[in-house]
N, C-alpha and C positions, 0 to 999 in steps of 0.2 A: 504494500499500500503506500502510495506516495504522500508524503507529509510536508509541510512548512518547515523550511531551512530556518534554523534560529538565527537571532541577530549577532549572537556573537560568532556566528560562523564569516560575517560579512569580510572579516578581515584575512581571510585565508587565499592567500593568492602564491604561485611559485612561477618563477621563470626561467628559461634559458635559451641560449641563441647561439649562434656561430661565433666563436670566440669569447663568449660571456661566461662561460663556465657555470657552474649550478649557484642559483642565488636565491635565499630564502628572502623575501621582499618585506612582510609583514607577519604579524603574528595570526593567532587563530589556529584552528584545526578543520579541517574536512570531514565528514562523517568516516566511520570504521571502513576497512577495506570492504567486508563482505556484504556493506549496506550499499555499495555504489552500483548503479547502472549507467550504463554508456549508451546514447542514442546517436548512431550516423546521421548527419543533418543533411538536407539536400539544400545546401546554402553555399554560397561561393566566397572568395576573398579577392579583393583587390588591394594592391600597395599603393599607398601615395606617400613618397619620399622626396624630400627636398628641403633647402633653406626656407621655402613659401608654403610649406606643404599645409600648415595650420592656418595661417591667415588665408589660405586659398579657401581650406574647407568652412572656416567662419562664415563666409559670405554667401555659402550654398547652403548649409544645414540651420535645422532647428535649435541644436544644444549649442552652447558655449563651448567650442574646442580649444579656445585657450586655457580651458583646465587641463589638458593632457600636456600644457608644459609647463616648466618651472617658472614661477611667478604670479600662479593663481589664475582666476577667471577674469574675464574681460569687466573693466570698470571697478574692480577690486580696489579698496582703499590702500594706499601706499605704494603698492608697485616695486619696482626695483628687482633687484636681485634677492632671491629668497635666503632665510636664514639657515644656517647648516642643521639646525634643529627642526627646521620644517618638514611635515610629512611630504613624501613624493606624490606626483599627483594621479588620480584613479588610472587603474589599467584599461579601464573599459567604459565607453559613456553611449548611450542609445539616442539616437535622434532618427530624424526624417529628412529628406529633400523632397522639397514642394515645388510646384509649378507657378507660374507668375498669380495664377488666381488663387493660391493660398490652399489648393488642395494637395492631398498625399501623392507622391511619386514610388519612392522608396522606402521602406525601411531598414534603417542601418543599424548596425554595433560598430562602433570604432574601438581598436585595441592599439594602446602605445606600445611600442618596441623601443623607442630611444631610452636610455638609461640616465641620463644626464642633461644639465642646461647647456653642456657644451656639444653636444650630439644634435645633428641636425633632425628635423621633425621625421619621424618615421613612425606611420600610420597604418593599421589595416583598416578595411571597411570590410563587413560581412553583410551580404544582401541575398535574396531569393536567388539560386542558381538560374531561374527559367530568364532574370533580367540583367544577369552580369554584362552581357554586351550593351544593352542600353544604358546601365550606370557608368560603365566606361567610354561611352559618347557622351552622356551627359557631362561627365566631368573634362573630359577633352574639350567640349564644346565652350567652356569658361576658361579654360586654362591658359589661353593665348600665349604669352611670353613669361609666365610665370616660370621660377625655378624649383621645379619639381618634376618628378619622373611619376607616370600613372602606369601599372601593369598587375595584370591577372595573375594571382599564384595559385596555377594549377599542381603545385608538388604539395599544396597543404590540404589536410584534412581538418573538418569540423565537427565537433563532438557536444552535445549535452550531456550533463553530469548531473544526473539527480538522485539525490540521496532516498533511500527507502526508509532509514530509522536515524536516528542520533545517539551515540553513544562512543565514549572514550576518544583518546588523542591518539592519533596515527600520523603525525605529522613527521615522525622519522621515517615512516614508510615512503612519503610523497619528498622529503629531504634524500633518500637514497636513490629514488627514481627521477629525480628533477631534470638529468641532463637528456631524458626521452620526451620531454615537453617544451614546446614554446611558449604557449601561453596557458594558465591554468587559472582562472578569475572568476569571482562571482557574477552572475548573471546581473548586467545593472539594471534591468528594468523591474524586477521586484523579486525578494528573497524568494518567494515560493517558486522561481523557476531555477534555482541550484546554480551551477557553473557552467562556464564555457571552457572547452578544452581545445587548443590547436595544436595540431602536430604535424609532423612530417607522415605523407599517405604509406611511408614503409613501415612506419610504428603501428604496433596492434596496443591499442589501450589496455588490453588485458595484461600487457607485460607491464604496465605504469604502476597499476594498482593490483597485485596479487589477490585471487578471492572475489574480485569484481566480475560483472558480467555483462555482455551486451543485450539490453532490453529491444524487446518489439517497437518499432517507431510510432504504430496505432497507439500504443500506451503512452507515448511522449505527447501526441496530439491531443489524446484524452485527457491529459492532464492539463495541457494549454486552455482547452476549450472549456474543462471545469474551471480554471482560473482565471478565465476571461481574457487570456493574452493572446492577442492577436500578432500574426508573423506571416510574411509573405503577401503575395499579391491577390489570393483568393480572398485572404480576410480583410486585406485591406486594399481593394481596387485603386490603381493608378489612375488619376484624373478626376476620381469620384469620391473616395473618403476624404473629412475633414480630419486634421490632425487632433484637435479636442474633442471631437465626437468619438474618436478612437482610442480616447483616454492618455494620449500622449503625454499630460501632464503629470497624470498617475503614475507612467511609468518612467518618470525622471529623464524623459525625452526631450524636454524644450527648456529654452532659457527667456524669461520675459525680461531681462536686463542686459542682454549682450548688444543690442543694436542691430541693425540692418540686416536682413538676407532675403533671398529670394520667397516670395510668398507670406512676408512677414505681417502686410499691413492686415489684412482680412482675419488673422491669426490674432493679432494684439489687438484688434477691436473687439472681437468675440469674449476674450479674456477679460479686458476691462468691464466691458459689459455686465459681464456675471451670467449670461444668460446661454445655458447650453441645456436643449430642450430635449435631444436625443444623445444616446449612448450607444457604445457596443456593450452588449452583454452578455454572459453565460447562459444558454438556456439549456433545456433537458427536455426531451421530446416524450411523448407517453407512447405505451405500448397499446396495440402491436404496431410497429413502424412500417412504412410501405415499403414494397419492394424497389431497390433502387433508391438511391439517395434523394434528399430535398432539393428541388432544383434552386441554384443560386440565385438570388433574386427575390423569390419567392413572397408574396405578399402576406405579412402578419396582422390578424383582426381580432377585434373584441367581439364579445359575444353578439352584441347589436350591429356586429358589420361595419363597424368605423375602424379606419388604418389605425394600425398602431408601430407599424414598422416593417422592415423587410428581413427576411433571412438571408445570412452570409455566407456561412460554410459549418462545415460538422463532419462528424464520423459516429455511426450508430445513434445512441440516442443524445449525444451531447452536440453543442455547436455555438455558434455566435451568432447573435443577431444586432440591429441597429434598430433600438426600440425608442418610442418617446417615454419618457420618465414618468408622464402622468398615467401610463397604462400598465406599468410592470408589475403590477399588484393584482390586475385583473385575470380573469380566466381569457387565455388568448388561445389562438388556434390558426393553420396554415389550411387554406382550401388548395386542393388538389385535385386534377382531371379527374372523370369519373365519379364526381360526388363524395370524394373521400375528404375527411377532415384529420388533421394532425393536431393534438392540443400540446401546448407546450408551458413549461413555468420558467419564468426568469428569476434570477437571483443577483444580489449584489454581493461581489467577492469580498472575502474578509480581509484582504489586503490592503483595500481602499482605505484611502483616510477617512476618519469620521468626521461627519459634519459637526462644526463649533455651534455651540448655542448661543442665541442673541440675548 
């Protein structure tokens, strides 16, 4: 059974790279070896490297990419060189690339590879594998004459690492195997999503943590759907989905203080008005399920027939739907061809921030 990752595990992070040797970067401990499941992800990686890599991405993405460099977030007080005691920048950052109308194009996770202020920025971008070429072209469209290189990393593999339970401290196991990984870091979107692992395609993750096992990718997506975590173009249709309706702010994927970026105007205006009438929510379909999958974009209605939203995607009885918040506590159903109705129940994920009382 997949469970929520404890807050104490957020600091667990190990990295090694060519010529870098083994480095334990911060405290904390991942779950015990026997409680780890590895899920191979159909996600792709691009490397953006060069003196202007961070500033280039800063103008294209929703989050504050300056956080991945020594010196802090954009607009932070003080500025200047960090003190020797300053904590290193985060290893991973979640963000979206938007179009000029402020709608989502690509959901991305950024990984910092550079290890000091003296090194030029070296950042990996994780994206849906079906849009790797599109992301590549999108970045190169805006590159112009900037001093950076953009290239797919076809020799790397990406894994989700989900704990089954929490017990014990097995940091020594990871220390011994650190030279077999490139990145092992908490998923920046939500604690419930565990870790992200990046390693060479030649490496077997079962050799990294003895006693762990490779899980069925359907279980990974089932976990995502139950937690309301959108990932990829099916969950977040390019040019259709809006970032705040897709819970980007809840998943630590947006900065409202960094300044201008493509698509910022609509997102900032929506945030400052505080009015978000629809959100992407986890839903559970009632049995018996129809033969085949629910059509993407199928209309969801209330008992009175009023439109409540649209079904996005899912697997078996769990999925994601864009729903009007005013209707989520009502009985809802999807009308399918052949006079077939499927009832569904929406829920608010436990990891969402709790509303503040006024």
